[in-house]
N, C-alpha and C positions, 0 to 999 in steps of 0.2 A: 527119424528114428533116434534114440538115444541109447548109446552103449553104455552097460554096467562096467565099471571101473572096480577092480578087486584090490582093495587098500588092504595093506598089511602093515603089522609093526612088530618090531622085536619082541620076543619071548621074555626079554628081560624087562620090557615096560610095565608088566603086570595090567593091572585094570584102571590104573589112573587115568585122569583126564588130559594130561600133558605128555605127549610123546610125537615123535615123528612117524608118520606113515608114509608107505612108499608103495608105488604101483607102476607096472609096465602097460603101456598103452599105444598101439600103433607105432611100435618102435621106439617110443621115448620112454624116460623115467619121469614119473611124477612124484613129487613130495610136497607133503603138507604136514602142519603140526594139526593134532587132534581137535585142539580147543580153538581152531581158527580153518575150518575146512574148505572155507571158500578162497584162501589165499594159497595158490597150487604154483610152485615153481617147477619148471620143466627144463630138463637137459637130454643129452645122449647117453648112451651107456660108457661111451669111450670118456666123455667129459668127467662123467661121475667117477669112473675107474681112476682117471689121472688124479681127482681132487682126494680120493681116498687113499691113493699111494703117496701123494704130498702129505697128507695128514700124519700118515704112518711114518714117513721119513723125517718129520719134525719141521717141514717148511713154513709152517703157520704158527708156530712157538712164541714168537715174538709178538704175536697178538695177545697173549696172556699175560705178559709182564706190565 
């Protein structure tokens, strides 16, 4: 039996073909790019939260130089 996954994208993405979609499934966070829907990254809510906090704190700013 296959479970339906409810993918969501930001309302700021509009209707364009290139956006990140996110879903919760069995306690994990799934992420994919809408134009490559078969490539799915899986993480835990805790790890995603730590990553987002790191981005907000500037921990990855050195990658943009």
